[in-house]
Phi, psi and omega in degrees: 000322180296316181292329175295317179297318179299313181296334182270005175099001183257073183291327180290319179290332180294321188305312181299318178299314184287326173301313181299313179298318181293327179294327181278325184218108180287061184274138183295327178294321176296316180302315179297316177296319177296317183296320178297317179294320177296315181302313182298328179276004180086002180270063187293322180292323175297318180296317177301319180295317178300314181297314181299315178296314180297318180296320181295328176282332186227067190294343180262007184288110178295323181298318177295318179299319181292320180296315178299317181295326181280313184272316189223065180301153178303141178289141179273140181254000000 
């Protein structure tokens, strides 16, 4: 339901649904969707935290890696 709300333009409403879903099942796809919704709402630190935690739990997740590359690429030094 959260991702549907996000796709329909309701990123704020999507966050709460996605947070609940992610709390129930630490699925990498839900984490990627939650991070996107948070990012869209300007909560970039929260989005980065979700992505980092999810990636530590699921280091082989291609979806997480793609989402990180798109939203929060590593900073250049």
